[in-house]
C-alpha positions as CSV (number, residue, x, y, z in Angstrom):
1,X,101.8,118.2,60.8
2,X,101.0,120.0,64.0
3,X,98.6,117.2,65.2
4,X,101.3,114.5,65.3
5,X,101.2,112.2,68.2
6,X,104.4,110.2,67.4
7,X,107.5,111.1,65.5
8,X,110.1,108.6,64.4
9,X,113.5,110.0,63.6
10,X,115.7,107.0,64.3
11,X,119.0,106.4,62.6
12,X,119.1,109.8,60.8
13,X,122.4,111.2,62.0
14,X,120.7,114.1,63.8
15,X,123.2,116.1,65.9
16,X,120.7,118.7,67.1
17,X,117.0,118.8,67.9
18,X,115.3,121.8,66.4
19,X,112.1,122.8,64.7
20,X,109.8,120.9,67.0
21,X,108.0,124.0,68.4
22,X,104.8,123.4,66.5
23,X,104.3,119.9,67.7
24,X,102.5,120.6,71.0
25,X,100.4,117.3,70.7
26,X,103.4,115.1,70.3
27,X,103.4,112.2,72.9
28,X,106.1,109.9,71.7
29,X,109.5,110.9,70.1
30,X,111.8,108.2,68.8
31,X,115.3,109.5,68.2
32,X,117.5,106.5,68.9
33,X,120.7,105.8,66.9
34,X,121.5,109.4,66.1
35,X,124.4,111.7,67.0
36,X,122.7,113.8,69.8
37,X,125.1,115.0,72.4
38,X,122.7,117.3,74.2
39,X,119.0,117.3,75.1
40,X,117.6,120.5,73.8
41,X,114.7,121.9,71.9
42,X,112.0,119.9,73.7
43,X,110.5,122.8,75.8
44,X,107.4,123.2,73.6
45,X,106.5,119.6,73.7
46,X,104.2,119.8,76.8
47,X,102.4,116.6,75.9
48,X,105.5,114.5,75.5
49,X,105.3,111.3,77.5
50,X,107.9,109.0,75.9
51,X,111.2,110.2,74.4
52,X,113.5,107.5,73.2
53,X,117.0,109.0,73.2
54,X,118.9,105.7,73.3
55,X,122.1,105.0,71.4
56,X,123.2,108.6,71.1
57,X,126.1,110.5,72.5
58,X,124.5,112.1,75.6
59,X,126.9,112.8,78.4
60,X,124.5,114.6,80.7
61,X,120.7,114.6,81.1
62,X,119.2,118.1,80.9
63,X,116.3,119.9,79.2
64,X,113.7,117.5,80.5
65,X,112.3,119.4,83.5
66,X,110.0,121.5,81.2
67,X,108.1,118.3,80.3
68,X,105.3,117.8,82.9
69,X,104.0,114.6,81.4
70,X,107.3,112.8,80.9
71,X,106.8,109.3,82.3
72,X,109.0,107.0,80.3
73,X,112.6,107.9,79.5
74,X,115.0,105.7,77.5
75,X,118.6,106.9,77.5
76,X,120.2,103.5,77.2
77,X,123.6,103.2,75.4
78,X,124.7,106.7,75.8
79,X,127.8,108.2,77.5
80,X,126.4,108.9,80.9
81,X,129.2,108.3,83.4
82,X,128.4,109.5,86.9
83,X,125.9,110.8,89.3
84,X,126.3,114.4,87.9
85,X,125.3,113.1,84.4
86,X,121.9,111.8,85.7
87,X,121.2,114.4,88.4
88,X,118.4,115.9,86.3
89,X,116.3,112.8,86.7
90,X,115.1,114.2,90.1
91,X,113.3,117.0,88.2
92,X,111.1,114.6,86.3
93,X,108.2,114.5,88.7
94,X,106.0,112.3,86.5
95,X,108.8,109.7,85.7
96,X,107.7,106.1,86.2
97,X,110.0,104.2,83.9
98,X,113.7,105.0,83.2
99,X,116.2,102.9,81.1
100,X,119.8,103.8,81.9
101,X,121.2,100.5,80.8
102,X,124.5,100.1,79.1
103,X,126.0,103.5,80.0
104,X,129.2,104.0,81.9
105,X,127.6,105.1,85.2
106,X,130.1,104.6,87.9
107,X,130.9,105.7,91.5
108,X,134.1,107.2,90.2
109,X,133.8,110.9,89.3
110,X,130.9,113.1,90.1
111,X,131.1,116.1,92.5
112,X,134.8,116.4,92.5
113,X,135.8,119.8,93.8
114,X,139.4,118.9,94.1
115,X,139.2,117.9,97.7
116,X,140.0,114.2,98.2
117,X,138.3,114.2,101.6
118,X,138.0,110.7,103.1
119,X,134.4,111.3,104.2
120,X,133.5,112.4,100.7
121,X,135.1,109.2,99.3
122,X,133.1,107.1,101.8
123,X,129.9,108.7,100.7
124,X,130.7,108.1,97.1
125,X,129.5,104.5,96.9
126,X,125.9,105.5,97.8
127,X,125.7,108.7,95.8
128,X,123.9,107.1,92.8
129,X,121.5,105.2,95.2
130,X,120.8,108.5,97.1
131,X,120.0,110.3,93.9
132,X,117.7,107.6,92.5
133,X,116.0,107.4,95.9
134,X,114.8,111.0,95.3
135,X,112.9,109.8,92.1
136,X,109.9,108.7,94.1
137,X,107.6,107.8,91.3
138,X,109.9,105.4,89.5
139,X,108.3,101.9,89.2
140,X,110.7,100.5,86.5
141,X,114.4,101.1,86.4
142,X,117.0,99.4,84.2
143,X,120.6,99.8,85.3
144,X,122.1,96.7,83.7
145,X,125.5,97.1,82.1
146,X,126.6,100.0,84.3
147,X,129.8,99.7,86.4
148,X,128.0,101.1,89.5
149,X,125.9,97.9,89.8
150,X,129.1,96.0,90.7
151,X,130.9,98.8,92.4
152,X,128.3,99.4,95.1
153,X,127.9,96.5,97.4
154,X,124.2,95.3,97.6
155,X,123.2,97.8,95.0
156,X,119.9,96.1,94.1
157,X,118.9,95.7,97.8
158,X,119.7,99.3,98.5
159,X,117.6,100.6,95.7
160,X,114.7,98.3,96.5
161,X,114.7,99.7,100.1
162,X,115.2,103.3,98.9
163,X,112.5,103.3,96.2
164,X,109.3,102.0,97.8
165,X,107.5,102.3,94.4
166,X,110.0,100.1,92.5
167,X,108.3,97.1,90.9
168,X,111.1,96.2,88.4
169,X,114.9,96.7,88.4
170,X,116.3,94.9,85.4
171,X,113.9,92.1,86.5
172,X,110.7,92.1,88.6
173,X,110.8,93.0,92.3
174,X,108.5,90.6,94.1
175,X,107.0,91.2,97.5
176,X,109.2,88.5,99.1
177,X,112.4,90.1,97.7
178,X,111.2,93.5,99.0
179,X,110.6,92.1,102.5
180,X,114.0,90.4,102.5
181,X,115.7,93.6,101.4
182,X,113.9,95.7,104.0
183,X,114.9,93.1,106.7
184,X,118.5,93.2,105.5
185,X,118.5,97.0,105.7
186,X,117.3,96.9,109.4
187,X,120.0,94.3,110.2
């Protein structure tokens, strides 16, 4: 089966990814509703465009930087909780669509080195926005159901301003909304 283009492994109780080395032509991998707690074993899948890793037990995104064609990533309904758990998104240079919905991504947590420095606390509310702003190619982002959306004031406006390529964030971003968000950012 080395010529497979798509592999469906949904709802199988997989706890690990292994044995995929011979599937160099694989473009889509559907592994939702399994027991995956770590992203591993994808290095050989150089043609992979769309992995669906939703409804698993992922606590941190990793192992995706070796996928040069990765454009659509679905990690909805996992256990991602802070900016550190999604920091690896910046390494996905071809990413255009990311679904992070219904995780527990919050401003609480992250780079905690034990210092409760007030300046660090003040920067905390924009950390997720700052990280996502480095993902320049993203045109569609789903953040619905994450605490950070309500914790960061004007979260949607901040992301629209920060991500010039963004066309949809939980719903479409129209030109008028972008113009208003950019005007708001200027003051």
